[in-house]
C-alpha positions as a LaTeX table, in Angstrom:
\begin{tabular}{lrrr}
\hline
Residue & $x$ (\AA) & $y$ (\AA) & $z$ (\AA) \\
\hline
Met1 & 90.20 & 107.20 & 71.64 \\
Arg2 & 86.81 & 105.55 & 72.03 \\
Leu3 & 86.41 & 101.83 & 72.47 \\
Gly4 & 83.34 & 99.73 & 71.96 \\
Ala5 & 81.94 & 97.36 & 74.56 \\
Gly6 & 84.10 & 94.51 & 73.24 \\
Gly7 & 87.26 & 96.63 & 73.31 \\
Arg8 & 86.63 & 97.78 & 76.88 \\
Ala9 & 85.98 & 94.20 & 77.98 \\
Ala10 & 89.24 & 93.06 & 76.34 \\
Met11 & 91.17 & 95.85 & 78.08 \\
Trp12 & 89.69 & 94.86 & 81.46 \\
Val13 & 90.57 & 91.20 & 80.89 \\
Phe14 & 94.12 & 92.09 & 79.86 \\
Ala15 & 94.56 & 94.38 & 82.89 \\
Ala16 & 93.25 & 91.64 & 85.18 \\
Leu17 & 95.69 & 89.08 & 83.72 \\
Val18 & 98.61 & 91.47 & 84.22 \\
Leu19 & 97.63 & 92.12 & 87.84 \\
Val20 & 97.23 & 88.39 & 88.50 \\
Phe21 & 100.62 & 87.68 & 86.93 \\
Val22 & 102.28 & 90.32 & 89.14 \\
Tyr23 & 100.52 & 89.88 & 92.47 \\
Val24 & 99.69 & 86.17 & 92.74 \\
Pro25 & 103.40 & 85.23 & 93.15 \\
Leu26 & 103.67 & 87.83 & 95.93 \\
Ala27 & 100.64 & 86.27 & 97.62 \\
Val28 & 102.24 & 82.81 & 97.34 \\
Val29 & 105.48 & 84.05 & 98.92 \\
Thr30 & 103.47 & 85.66 & 101.73 \\
Ile31 & 101.55 & 82.46 & 102.45 \\
Asn32 & 104.74 & 80.38 & 102.32 \\
Ser33 & 106.29 & 82.62 & 104.97 \\
Phe34 & 103.68 & 81.10 & 107.32 \\
Asn35 & 103.86 & 77.59 & 105.85 \\
Ser36 & 104.70 & 75.00 & 108.51 \\
Asp37 & 106.17 & 72.69 & 105.84 \\
Arg38 & 109.87 & 73.44 & 105.27 \\
Thr39 & 109.57 & 72.12 & 101.69 \\
Phe40 & 106.61 & 74.45 & 101.04 \\
Gly41 & 104.07 & 71.74 & 100.32 \\
Trp42 & 100.92 & 73.20 & 98.75 \\
Pro43 & 98.40 & 73.81 & 100.09 \\
Pro44 & 100.10 & 74.48 & 103.44 \\
Pro45 & 99.27 & 71.73 & 105.96 \\
Ser46 & 99.15 & 74.40 & 108.67 \\
Leu47 & 100.33 & 77.91 & 109.41 \\
Thr48 & 103.07 & 78.93 & 111.82 \\
Leu49 & 104.97 & 81.99 & 112.98 \\
Gln50 & 108.14 & 79.92 & 113.48 \\
Trp51 & 109.92 & 81.30 & 110.41 \\
Trp52 & 109.10 & 84.89 & 111.38 \\
Glu53 & 110.63 & 84.31 & 114.81 \\
Ile54 & 113.76 & 82.76 & 113.30 \\
Ala55 & 114.07 & 85.64 & 110.81 \\
Trp56 & 113.67 & 88.18 & 113.62 \\
His57 & 116.66 & 86.73 & 115.50 \\
Ala58 & 118.81 & 86.00 & 112.41 \\
Gln59 & 121.88 & 88.22 & 112.26 \\
Gly60 & 122.53 & 87.90 & 108.51 \\
Pro61 & 119.40 & 89.66 & 107.20 \\
Arg62 & 119.63 & 92.34 & 109.89 \\
Asp63 & 123.21 & 93.23 & 108.92 \\
Ala64 & 122.25 & 93.18 & 105.24 \\
Ala65 & 119.23 & 95.40 & 105.91 \\
Leu66 & 121.44 & 97.89 & 107.78 \\
Thr67 & 123.83 & 97.98 & 104.81 \\
Ser68 & 120.89 & 98.60 & 102.46 \\
Val69 & 119.63 & 101.46 & 104.63 \\
Lys70 & 123.09 & 103.06 & 104.78 \\
Ala71 & 123.53 & 102.71 & 101.02 \\
Gly72 & 120.05 & 104.07 & 100.36 \\
Leu73 & 120.53 & 107.10 & 102.59 \\
Gly74 & 123.94 & 107.88 & 101.11 \\
Ala75 & 122.76 & 107.52 & 97.51 \\
Thr76 & 119.65 & 109.57 & 98.25 \\
Ala77 & 121.70 & 112.39 & 99.79 \\
Ile78 & 123.96 & 112.58 & 96.73 \\
Ala79 & 120.97 & 112.36 & 94.39 \\
Leu80 & 119.14 & 115.17 & 96.20 \\
Val81 & 122.03 & 117.60 & 95.90 \\
Leu82 & 123.12 & 116.81 & 92.35 \\
Gly83 & 119.65 & 116.07 & 90.98 \\
Ala84 & 118.18 & 119.32 & 92.33 \\
Leu85 & 121.09 & 121.43 & 91.06 \\
Leu86 & 120.97 & 119.78 & 87.63 \\
Gly87 & 117.22 & 120.27 & 87.46 \\
Leu88 & 117.57 & 123.97 & 88.22 \\
Ala89 & 120.44 & 124.46 & 85.79 \\
Leu90 & 118.87 & 122.61 & 82.86 \\
Thr91 & 115.40 & 124.10 & 83.36 \\
Arg92 & 116.15 & 127.72 & 84.22 \\
Phe93 & 119.29 & 128.46 & 82.17 \\
Asp94 & 120.37 & 128.22 & 78.53 \\
Phe95 & 124.01 & 127.42 & 77.79 \\
Phe96 & 126.20 & 125.63 & 75.28 \\
Gly97 & 125.95 & 121.84 & 75.54 \\
Lys98 & 122.67 & 121.86 & 77.49 \\
Arg99 & 121.09 & 119.04 & 75.45 \\
Val100 & 124.19 & 116.88 & 75.73 \\
Ile101 & 124.29 & 117.29 & 79.51 \\
Asn102 & 120.57 & 116.53 & 79.72 \\
Leu103 & 121.16 & 113.29 & 77.79 \\
Leu104 & 124.12 & 112.33 & 80.00 \\
Val105 & 122.04 & 112.88 & 83.15 \\
Ile106 & 119.17 & 110.66 & 82.00 \\
Leu107 & 121.33 & 107.98 & 80.31 \\
Pro108 & 122.26 & 105.93 & 83.45 \\
Ile109 & 118.66 & 104.92 & 84.13 \\
Ala110 & 118.13 & 103.98 & 80.47 \\
Leu111 & 121.22 & 101.74 & 80.31 \\
Pro112 & 120.88 & 98.06 & 81.29 \\
Gly113 & 121.94 & 97.61 & 84.90 \\
Ile114 & 124.53 & 95.00 & 83.97 \\
Val115 & 126.27 & 97.48 & 81.65 \\
Thr116 & 126.45 & 100.07 & 84.41 \\
Gly117 & 127.65 & 97.42 & 86.86 \\
Val118 & 130.45 & 96.18 & 84.59 \\
Ala119 & 131.59 & 99.76 & 83.93 \\
Leu120 & 131.65 & 100.57 & 87.64 \\
Gln121 & 133.49 & 97.36 & 88.50 \\
Ser122 & 136.11 & 98.14 & 85.86 \\
Thr123 & 136.53 & 101.64 & 87.33 \\
Ile124 & 136.94 & 100.22 & 90.84 \\
Gln125 & 139.52 & 97.66 & 89.77 \\
Asn126 & 141.54 & 99.86 & 87.40 \\
Val127 & 141.25 & 103.32 & 88.95 \\
Leu128 & 139.96 & 103.44 & 92.52 \\
Gln129 & 141.97 & 100.50 & 93.90 \\
Pro130 & 145.41 & 101.17 & 92.37 \\
Val131 & 145.26 & 104.99 & 92.42 \\
Phe132 & 143.22 & 105.88 & 95.51 \\
Gly133 & 143.30 & 102.64 & 97.48 \\
Ile134 & 139.50 & 102.40 & 97.58 \\
Asn135 & 138.16 & 98.85 & 97.50 \\
Ala136 & 134.66 & 97.66 & 96.70 \\
Gly137 & 132.40 & 98.23 & 99.69 \\
Leu138 & 129.75 & 100.52 & 101.07 \\
Phe139 & 131.24 & 103.63 & 99.42 \\
Thr140 & 131.23 & 102.09 & 95.94 \\
Ile141 & 127.66 & 100.81 & 96.47 \\
Ile142 & 126.53 & 104.35 & 97.36 \\
Val143 & 128.24 & 105.87 & 94.32 \\
Gly144 & 126.86 & 103.15 & 92.04 \\
His145 & 123.30 & 103.65 & 93.29 \\
Ala146 & 123.61 & 107.43 & 93.08 \\
Thr147 & 124.26 & 107.23 & 89.32 \\
Phe148 & 120.63 & 106.26 & 88.67 \\
Cys149 & 119.02 & 107.80 & 91.77 \\
Ile150 & 120.07 & 111.24 & 90.51 \\
Val151 & 117.77 & 110.76 & 87.51 \\
Val152 & 114.73 & 110.23 & 89.76 \\
Val153 & 115.30 & 113.46 & 91.68 \\
Phe154 & 116.21 & 115.35 & 88.51 \\
Asn155 & 112.99 & 114.30 & 86.77 \\
Asn156 & 110.85 & 115.34 & 89.76 \\
Val157 & 112.54 & 118.72 & 90.11 \\
Ala158 & 112.55 & 119.47 & 86.39 \\
Ala159 & 108.87 & 118.55 & 86.03 \\
Arg160 & 107.90 & 120.78 & 88.96 \\
Leu161 & 109.93 & 123.71 & 87.64 \\
Arg162 & 108.31 & 123.41 & 84.21 \\
Arg163 & 104.83 & 123.41 & 85.77 \\
Met164 & 105.69 & 126.39 & 87.98 \\
Gly165 & 107.06 & 128.56 & 85.20 \\
Ala166 & 109.40 & 131.43 & 85.99 \\
Ser167 & 106.85 & 134.17 & 86.70 \\
Leu168 & 107.05 & 133.95 & 90.50 \\
Glu169 & 110.84 & 134.05 & 90.46 \\
Ala170 & 110.77 & 136.99 & 88.05 \\
Ala171 & 108.30 & 138.83 & 90.29 \\
Ser172 & 110.57 & 138.22 & 93.27 \\
Ala173 & 113.53 & 139.67 & 91.37 \\
Asp174 & 111.45 & 142.69 & 90.31 \\
Leu175 & 110.66 & 143.34 & 93.97 \\
Gly176 & 114.38 & 143.52 & 94.75 \\
Ala177 & 115.06 & 140.04 & 96.13 \\
Arg178 & 118.54 & 138.67 & 95.60 \\
Pro179 & 118.90 & 135.27 & 93.85 \\
Met180 & 119.51 & 133.40 & 97.12 \\
Gln181 & 116.52 & 135.10 & 98.72 \\
Thr182 & 114.34 & 134.05 & 95.81 \\
Met183 & 115.67 & 130.52 & 96.11 \\
Arg184 & 115.03 & 130.39 & 99.87 \\
Leu185 & 111.64 & 132.12 & 99.98 \\
Val186 & 110.06 & 131.26 & 96.61 \\
Thr187 & 111.68 & 128.42 & 94.68 \\
Phe188 & 112.58 & 126.03 & 97.49 \\
Pro189 & 109.12 & 126.05 & 99.19 \\
Leu190 & 107.51 & 125.24 & 95.84 \\
Leu191 & 110.04 & 122.46 & 95.17 \\
Arg192 & 109.90 & 120.94 & 98.66 \\
Ser193 & 107.28 & 118.28 & 97.99 \\
Ser194 & 108.94 & 117.23 & 94.72 \\
Leu195 & 112.29 & 116.91 & 96.51 \\
Val196 & 110.73 & 114.73 & 99.21 \\
Ala197 & 108.98 & 112.62 & 96.58 \\
Gly198 & 112.21 & 112.24 & 94.61 \\
Ala199 & 114.12 & 111.31 & 97.76 \\
Leu200 & 111.57 & 108.63 & 98.68 \\
Leu201 & 111.62 & 107.15 & 95.19 \\
Ala202 & 115.43 & 107.26 & 95.10 \\
Phe203 & 115.67 & 105.49 & 98.46 \\
Gly204 & 113.20 & 102.81 & 97.36 \\
Leu205 & 115.08 & 102.31 & 94.09 \\
Ser206 & 118.39 & 102.00 & 95.93 \\
Phe207 & 117.01 & 99.68 & 98.60 \\
Asp208 & 115.72 & 97.17 & 96.02 \\
Glu209 & 118.66 & 97.33 & 93.57 \\
Ile210 & 120.58 & 94.11 & 92.95 \\
Val211 & 122.29 & 94.15 & 89.52 \\
Val212 & 124.59 & 97.16 & 90.01 \\
Thr213 & 125.13 & 96.15 & 93.66 \\
Thr214 & 126.45 & 92.75 & 92.56 \\
Phe215 & 129.35 & 94.47 & 90.76 \\
Thr216 & 130.06 & 97.20 & 93.35 \\
Ala217 & 129.63 & 95.43 & 96.70 \\
Gly218 & 132.63 & 94.03 & 98.55 \\
Pro219 & 132.71 & 90.54 & 100.08 \\
Gly220 & 131.68 & 91.84 & 103.51 \\
Thr221 & 128.96 & 94.29 & 102.50 \\
Pro222 & 125.95 & 92.41 & 101.09 \\
Thr223 & 122.74 & 94.39 & 100.84 \\
Leu224 & 119.39 & 92.80 & 101.65 \\
Pro225 & 118.52 & 91.92 & 98.01 \\
Ile226 & 121.98 & 90.36 & 97.61 \\
Trp227 & 121.48 & 88.36 & 100.84 \\
Ile228 & 118.12 & 87.08 & 99.54 \\
Phe229 & 119.64 & 86.06 & 96.22 \\
Asp230 & 122.59 & 84.28 & 97.89 \\
Asn231 & 120.33 & 82.31 & 100.26 \\
Leu232 & 117.43 & 81.66 & 97.90 \\
Phe233 & 118.48 & 78.10 & 97.00 \\
Arg234 & 119.75 & 77.04 & 100.42 \\
Pro235 & 117.12 & 74.68 & 101.91 \\
Asn236 & 117.83 & 75.71 & 105.52 \\
Gln237 & 117.46 & 79.41 & 104.70 \\
Ala238 & 114.51 & 79.20 & 102.30 \\
Pro239 & 111.78 & 79.83 & 104.94 \\
Val240 & 113.68 & 82.84 & 106.30 \\
Val241 & 114.13 & 84.17 & 102.75 \\
Asn242 & 110.36 & 84.12 & 102.29 \\
Val243 & 109.87 & 86.15 & 105.46 \\
Val244 & 112.54 & 88.67 & 104.47 \\
Ala245 & 111.03 & 88.97 & 100.98 \\
Val246 & 107.60 & 89.78 & 102.46 \\
Val247 & 109.13 & 92.41 & 104.75 \\
Leu248 & 111.05 & 93.88 & 101.81 \\
Val249 & 107.86 & 94.18 & 99.74 \\
Leu250 & 106.05 & 95.92 & 102.60 \\
Ile251 & 108.95 & 98.32 & 103.15 \\
Ser252 & 109.13 & 99.11 & 99.43 \\
Ile253 & 105.45 & 100.06 & 99.29 \\
Leu254 & 105.81 & 102.90 & 101.80 \\
Pro255 & 108.21 & 105.23 & 99.93 \\
Val256 & 106.42 & 104.67 & 96.61 \\
Trp257 & 103.01 & 105.44 & 98.16 \\
Ala258 & 104.33 & 108.52 & 99.96 \\
Ala259 & 106.08 & 109.77 & 96.81 \\
Met260 & 102.90 & 109.37 & 94.74 \\
Lys261 & 100.87 & 111.21 & 97.37 \\
Leu262 & 103.36 & 114.07 & 97.61 \\
Ser263 & 103.69 & 114.36 & 93.84 \\
Gly264 & 99.94 & 114.47 & 93.46 \\
Asp265 & 99.55 & 117.15 & 96.14 \\
Gly266 & 102.33 & 119.19 & 94.55 \\
Ala267 & 100.68 & 119.00 & 91.15 \\
Val268 & 97.43 & 120.32 & 92.59 \\
Glu269 & 99.24 & 123.13 & 94.41 \\
Ser270 & 101.09 & 124.19 & 91.25 \\
Arg271 & 97.85 & 124.39 & 89.26 \\
Leu272 & 96.26 & 126.51 & 91.96 \\
\hline
\end{tabular}
């Protein structure tokens, strides 16, 4: 599609407005984390590191951050195993019900988070608690996050397998390699970067999740996004919330950047 000078100018203006709408609020939160005025008067009368020092010594956000890391690692581990296996099965094999299973795998990330959260909460209350004695807590958070983290890993693995084709695996089999040897020496090395990228994206998605977590977390296991939401409108905690929000944004950038870099490198390698 070719655009004239006016069309290109309109596209640039629209893109600039979108970027301003997204990133100016983040800049305001960052500046307010150094604002010496507790009521966030604007412009800031002066800048201070007081709120950063208070946030560093606050026990609440540290415990919540540890819970988020545990939940993210657990959900990522489950997503890596199930997402990789599903990607291999649905890309390399044909069987009855393949399209239905493919739909069921992708569906959790397409559903509204509140629908998934309500369904999981109902399962916890009506099945896990009375039958297995499992209450809402870290385990249910991990399982809830894994339902949509699996999709991220699955998409990365399936896309890489489609780009690779099956010629290298067929050549390995022709040379006498057993299936597990082909997996270990051919398939897995080619999938490694996509697995790492999927794991980073899954961890970032889990770390930032709040809707599903609201329905699956127990009273003593708030994650960092839940802690921010609970303390957002408390005047004494507002400055600390700004600091924690800035740290959360910075932490979230790293896995996304690394995943994009790894995915890009893998795409180049597969074309070569």
